[in-house]
Steps between C-alpha positions, in 0.01 A plus 500: 500500500239234427357292780555192284816302573529424129542873440727577796270496802532287817393138493169402658645177638763589759484196729671166437209253474704222663311174463169663412503326162689181594317175429440235616527562872715217636470397864689253717231236470533494122876461524472219753244308292718523188807383691300211643410384150861537389644309793250217456575483129125503433495762226318270258275328754131578527410510870546876548359570153182309579464693825541827312244397239245423770569829676475707182177327398354547850586871491284529189228263615572268206520122514811422292840666470780375275843660520713559190848611405363828360176688455536433127492125568201531732301676227603248234396209722174678577429539128563129447295417807210696355518304176659759270639324193540493122269734311373676810517876548564681823410866552754709691546873561765652276649697789669245721822305546547236229468206742128568535444337162806397297506144639176431313706467181680199648160335545402553137258780584486856366494829686238764419553837664242734652529868581518638853298750695676841503438551872562158656745381228335158530336308218189675370199266538328662200802420284515143628156442351620631162784245492299184573485247215389134480863408578523702823571277801641727770506858626823600672437778751798700626460709814744751360750661740281416796165635388233230483314453174121522463437140601121532519468583132776266388353200680155580357646508147681171563182336625296627205749360247604188697862613530764427760667782697863505609611779733859621481552639850875556469455874562226486761592277794249564776287744298123496554220541250181595684636336814607173335859413420631527147571151371184345643247588228610302196547130432869528590759762588874534455741710705861602446693501827833628367710735710363821349134418563313630803481146643858395433656159558795511258400330174181298517135485402170373635188358338169515688175328410191347657475248216662163571525412130686823423735434790573142390550594135745769609691237697508273194637774279807606697527316832596139427619436857149563633304266276416294808260779598284440192169333588316516169541148352510625140776751578682256727517244219731730307705620794868445567639742244428876476257547216647834404857381533565770759643486851336782688540430871596785729816480710450491876705813566216694340236297680666563837509872428138483390389353831654795684355747250152366573551609861633850438372608157156625615662756731748602230215532251311730736810717544548528124133586451521777759818641344382489139163655573672775697727568200201540270307704757787752488446538125122523503395784270846553349459545123638239262546213745267278701513163665420163350324367807175379648293706740691512832316325781269310265449126456705491178869540577844510337664222703875565513486768224745313277676740261263795561406728212368849453271641232655787307281756320715711264197704390489649852860621459471651151622178339820461704646162406520231763870466420563865593279472808690190620830675435394783730374266773820296495712815517317577825623168637165334442425177317306513173521270195274555198282219373386154604505162327494543124187369322569136426276490194756714319790259550588293190513179704120487496456587133805388301750276679504125437650368825461127433561496121136429421514692175283783629489727807484296818201700623317384187635145492170331586259754354346409160666673208339830421342539845798632697471868589842651563496664844705794369225573244239554773491848648485517878502878545533522877786250520683664212485849655598418858877550483459878491236505774645274771804518726654276764510675839690427825399178674519580871545197726478701824283786619759772554305820482785744435659290227167438326424872508835582337443256214148636452649852495723396208189421295318812618791728409521357148125535446452844651800646315431325170509822298874524564543150357318565172783689319743210543248226425621282211195278520486128565767299319375252243416165661556657841365364825417149605672167452436181306683248713469650846207576725450871424822678597622243752791268439397141552167326511 
């Protein structure tokens, strides 16, 4: 009989994981703070929200924090705050969740996509330089699934070409790049704080910046009730109504939870880091699979390891498809989902769809006729090949040695016995792996 559970052998995972994967971790203080807001009827007030903003900004060593209803809203307000508007182009990695860039269309701007680095999965600085045009205004940097991008090179490119930089830190709460926190390098940063993220408050977002003008413009765009905070006389003259027509304040349930998360998240983050690195240490040297991670113990870290991924190398397993490999791992009781976010440049929304009835694709609405380059006509080879070379792996929230070892054994068994999987391998289904609307394989973002 085969050792593989898929072919009749015993499962590698024999122990109930309990709450090993449960998230977020709710404590009594969080419950009490939420009930306090409820009983006071202060869900739409701003006192707790302002306190949370100050605490979140202080954690990052940044001057201004502005809370939002979602991470999507925080990034849209940041774009407006940075002056993105009609006819501008923003450069964004093709491998990311749509909210890293799609809001630019509502501002009259266009999205130009860049390829990603095959190891880090972050935007490739060399490809950024290829995408810069006279219309480029902003580089959006995504610290994808917790791994910080190459901020030294990106900031140097931005300085050379006089471009703004917006960091999307929705995947990388608490992550460090060379000892400095992600979200503190660019001109502004946006964070999703929804319940599935590593720093979870429910459904909220946060904008950080050291630039007072960016902060005040963001208030003008979607925070009409806070226009009294605007000090710039030119901006204040037009205050009173939200310039974007949006109402983006965060509810105070989320802010109350956020205040408690600020207290306990660093310890939780350290526990996750220990667990995830131990998982990958167990698989060191196993053919076909290796971790998507930074060097353990270094000054560049993975934060809370949001939605961790593994690199899959089919050539090391005689071409075994990632679909067949995942099938074997899951039969062992493990967790393995092929793919990551699908490459956004291939979605028709950015090349064909006329959202606002402009008479041409919305992404080209403010580009001179004949000068629009369809994103789906530009080849980004790394982004386009990733779905068969990446898989979502277990996200351990606690360091439980025995359980982690069993899940690692599920991967090891599939890899070391791959020859038995080859005869039944039907290959990867067409359009397999990844998601358009979700953050990699997770539900909700």
